[in-house]
C-alpha positions in Angstrom: 24.5 -3.8 -1.2 26.7 -4.3 1.9 25.4 -1.0 3.4 21.8 -2.1 2.7 22.3 -5.4 4.5 23.8 -3.6 7.5 20.9 -1.3 7.6 18.4 -4.2 7.6 20.3 -6.0 10.3 20.4 -2.8 12.4 16.7 -2.4 12.0 16.1 -6.0 12.9 18.1 -5.7 16.1 16.2 -2.5 17.0 12.8 -4.0 16.2 13.5 -7.2 18.0 14.2 -5.2 21.2 10.9 -3.3 20.8 9.0 -6.5 19.9 10.4 -8.2 23.0 8.5 -5.6 25.2 5.2 -6.9 23.6 5.9 -10.6 24.0 3.1 -12.3 26.0 5.2 -13.3 29.1 6.7 -9.8 29.4 3.2 -8.3 29.5 2.0 -10.5 32.3 0.6 -13.5 30.4 1.6 -17.1 31.2 1.9 -17.9 27.5 5.0 -17.9 25.3 5.2 -16.3 21.9 4.4 -19.5 19.9 1.6 -20.4 22.3 0.1 -16.9 21.8 0.3 -17.3 18.1 -1.6 -20.5 18.3 -4.3 -18.9 20.5 -4.6 -16.0 18.1 -5.2 -18.2 15.1 -7.7 -20.4 16.9 -9.6 -17.4 18.2 -10.3 -16.3 14.6 -11.7 -19.5 13.3 -14.4 -21.9 14.4 -12.7 -25.2 13.5 -9.3 -25.7 11.7 -7.4 -28.8 10.8 -4.2 -29.3 12.7 -2.3 -29.6 9.5 -3.6 -26.3 8.2 -2.9 -24.6 11.5 0.7 -25.8 11.3 1.0 -24.6 7.7 -0.4 -21.1 8.6 1.9 -20.7 11.6 4.9 -22.5 9.9 5.6 -24.4 13.1 7.3 -27.8 13.5 4.6 -30.6 13.7 6.0 -32.0 17.0 6.3 -28.5 18.6 2.7 -27.7 17.6 1.5 -31.1 18.9 3.1 -30.4 22.3 1.4 -27.0 22.5 -2.0 -28.4 21.6 -1.5 -31.3 24.2 -0.8 -28.7 26.9 -3.8 -26.6 25.8 -6.0 -29.7 25.9 -4.9 -30.7 29.3 -5.6 -27.1 30.5 -9.1 -27.2 29.0 -8.3 -24.5 26.4 -8.9 -26.5 23.3 -10.7 -29.6 22.0 -9.3 -31.9 19.4 -11.6 -34.2 17.3 -11.5 -36.3 14.2 -12.4 -34.5 11.0 -15.9 -35.5 9.8 -14.6 -35.4 6.2 -11.4 -37.4 6.8 -11.0 -39.6 9.8 -7.2 -39.4 9.4 -7.2 -35.7 10.2 -7.8 -33.8 13.4 -9.6 -30.5 13.8 -9.1 -28.2 16.8 -11.1 -25.4 18.3 -11.0 -23.2 21.4 -13.2 -24.0 24.4 -15.1 -21.2 26.2 -12.2 -21.2 28.7 -9.7 -20.9 25.8 -11.6 -17.9 24.4 -11.5 -16.3 27.8 -7.7 -16.9 28.0 -7.2 -15.4 24.6 -9.3 -12.3 25.5 -7.2 -11.7 28.6 -4.0 -12.1 26.5 -5.3 -9.8 23.8 -6.1 -7.1 26.3 -2.7 -7.3 27.9 -0.9 -6.9 24.6 -3.2 -4.1 23.5 -2.5 -2.3 26.7 1.2 -2.8 26.1 1.0 -1.3 22.7 -1.0 1.7 24.0 1.8 2.3 26.5 4.4 2.1 23.8 2.5 4.6 21.6 1.6 7.0 24.5 4.6 9.3 24.1 3.9 9.8 20.4 1.7 12.6 19.0 -0.9 12.0 16.2 1.6 12.8 13.4 4.2 10.5 14.8 1.7 7.7 15.1 0.5 8.2 11.6 4.1 8.2 10.3 4.7 4.9 12.3 1.7 3.1 10.8 2.5 4.4 7.3 6.1 3.1 7.6 4.8 -0.3 8.8 2.4 -0.5 5.9 5.2 0.3 3.4 7.4 -2.4 4.9 4.6 -5.0 4.7 3.8 -4.0 1.1 7.4 -4.1 -0.2 8.3 -7.4 1.4 5.1 -9.3 0.5 4.9 -7.9 -3.1 6.7 -11.0 -4.5 4.0 -13.2 -2.9 0.9 -11.4 -4.1 -0.8 -11.0 -7.4 0.4 -7.7 -8.8 -3.1 -6.4 -9.6 -4.5 -7.1 -6.2 -4.6 -4.0 -3.9 -7.4 -4.2 -1.4 -5.7 -1.2 0.4 -5.8 1.1 -2.6 -8.0 4.2 -2.3 -8.4 7.0 -4.8 -9.6 10.3 -3.3 -9.8 14.0 -4.1 -6.9 16.2 -2.9 -7.1 17.4 0.7 -5.1 20.3 2.3 -1.4 19.5 1.9 -1.8 17.1 -1.1 -1.2 19.7 -3.8 2.1 20.6 -2.3 2.9 16.9 -2.0 2.3 16.5 -5.8 4.7 19.3 -6.6 7.4 18.0 -4.2 7.2 14.3 -5.3 7.3 15.2 -9.0 10.4 17.3 -8.4 12.1 14.8 -6.3 11.3 11.7 -8.3 12.1 13.1 -11.8 15.4 14.6 -10.4 16.3 11.2 -8.9 15.3 9.1 -11.9 16.1 11.3 -14.9 18.2 14.1 -13.6 15.7 16.8 -14.4 16.4 20.2 -12.9 14.2 22.7 -11.0 12.5 24.0 -14.1 10.4 20.8 -14.2 9.3 21.3 -10.6 8.5 24.9 -11.4 6.3 23.7 -14.3 4.4 21.2 -12.1 3.9 24.0 -9.5 2.3 26.3 -12.2 0.0 23.5 -13.4 -1.1 22.7 -9.8 -1.5 26.4 -8.9 -3.6 27.1 -12.0 -5.8 24.0 -11.3 -6.4 25.2 -7.7 -7.2 28.8 -8.7 -9.7 27.7 -11.4 -11.5 25.4 -8.9 -13.7 24.2 -11.8 -15.1 21.1 -10.1 -17.6 20.5 -12.9 -14.9 20.2 -15.7 -11.7 19.5 -13.8 -10.6 17.0 -11.1 -7.6 15.4 -9.4 -7.0 12.2 -7.5 -4.5 11.1 -4.9 -3.8 7.4 -4.7 -3.3 6.0 -1.2 -2.1 2.5 -0.6 -2.4 1.2 3.0 -2.9 4.9 4.1 0.2 6.2 2.3 0.2 8.6 -0.6 1.6 6.8 -3.6 0.3 8.6 -6.7 -1.6 11.3 -8.4 -3.3 12.3 -11.7 -5.1 15.4 -12.9 -7.9 15.9 -15.5 -8.0 19.5 -16.8 -9.7 21.3 -19.7 -7.6 21.3 -22.9 -7.5 24.2 -25.5 -10.1 22.6 -27.7 -13.6 23.0 -26.2 -14.6 19.4 -26.3 -11.2 18.0 -25.1 -9.8 17.2 -21.7 -6.1 16.8 -20.8 -4.6 14.1 -18.5 -1.8 15.6 -16.5 0.7 14.9 -13.7 0.4 11.1 -13.6 2.7 9.9 -10.8 3.3 6.6 -9.1 5.8 6.2 -6.4 8.4 3.4 -6.8 7.1 1.5 -3.8 3.7 1.1 -5.6 4.8 0.5 -9.1 3.7 -2.7 -10.8 0.7 -3.0 -8.5 -1.9 -1.4 -10.9 -2.0 2.1 -9.2 -1.1 3.9 -12.5 -3.8 2.0 -14.4 -6.4 2.8 -11.8 -5.6 6.5 -11.8 -5.8 6.7 -15.6 -9.1 4.8 -15.7 -10.5 7.2 -13.1 -9.4 10.2 -15.1 -11.0 8.7 -18.3 -14.3 8.0 -16.5 -14.5 11.6 -15.2 -13.7 13.1 -18.6 -16.4 11.1 -20.2 -19.0 11.9 -17.5 -18.1 15.6 -17.9 -19.1 15.7 -21.5 -15.6 15.7 -23.1 -15.4 13.9 -26.4 -11.6 13.5 -26.6 -8.7 13.4 -24.1 -5.1 14.3 -24.7 -1.8 14.2 -22.9 1.8 15.2 -23.3 4.7 13.0 -22.2 8.3 12.1 -23.1 9.6 9.0 -24.8 11.9 8.1 -21.9 8.9 7.6 -19.6 8.5 4.0 -20.6 6.2 2.8 -17.8 3.8 5.7 -18.3 3.7 5.1 -22.0 2.7 1.5 -21.5 -0.2 2.6 -19.3 -1.3 5.0 -21.9 -1.2 2.4 -24.6 -3.2 0.0 -22.5 -5.8 2.7 -21.9 -6.3 3.1 -25.7 -4.2 6.3 -26.2 -2.4 6.7 -29.5 0.8 8.8 -30.1 -0.2 11.5 -32.6 3.2 13.1 -33.0 6.7 13.4 -31.5 8.8 16.6 -31.2 12.4 16.9 -30.0 12.9 19.7 -27.4 15.4 20.8 -24.8 13.8 21.1 -21.4 14.5 20.4 -17.7 18.3 20.4 -18.5 18.1 17.7 -21.1 17.5 17.0 -24.8 14.2 15.1 -24.9 11.6 13.8 -27.3 8.1 15.0 -26.4 5.1 13.0 -27.4 1.5 14.1 -27.9 -1.1 11.3 -27.3 -4.9 11.3 -27.5 -8.0 9.0 -27.7 -11.7 9.4 -28.2 -14.0 9.1 -25.2 
């Protein structure tokens, strides 16, 4: 834990230096950081109660009052009594205030462009993806676990199949100690899927959360002519508990039903508890269990299925 705390502190010191370059007064604006935050909030609403503005910005009431007084004197805002409650005040930007915000916004956008200019497209994508992951991890405790407006399920694009193989190998090695034979199995499944290219009867999905790949699932034909098989369900640790696995399984079931299959099967192992819970919730039933030695460990395999 000490090492983690030190890493967070080091990142905070680094990011604070970078953020300092983007602060309003450093990019040529007359406004300070708190003043810029107030302008930004007011620019995105028509009217807002002062108490609500203070809550959203988490600013001291006296400090916010001084900022609004200065803005009023400069002709940037208007403060009036609320029509619904005479004890409250509402505030809004004047045309002059909106012009001031527009100038500030352009200065900061130009500063960000200058910051990103040395980076190529791949580096910019990596940067935005990392920012999305940080936001998602730190705000997870505040949000409803099932709400994921940034979740997208899409077909695999070039590079995604290799990612599926790599992430399965890395994740199962890290979490369960499985050896390279598991990654080899995944590679064969993925390669066979790609070679068959049977888009009518088979499909795969990559889950993206805030632009980052966080999961996968495949639907392939099983041995029985009227049966499909759910394979290679994966959810990255950063996205677990947010409904990604459930969405992937639901999409797989919908595709299998549309494709004319009457039943769908899957194979898993009893130690994969999170996946088993998702399968149970989706209506799968464990038909049989078989001990086996695979991937460097003694395991108990499970065969699950459900009607479509």
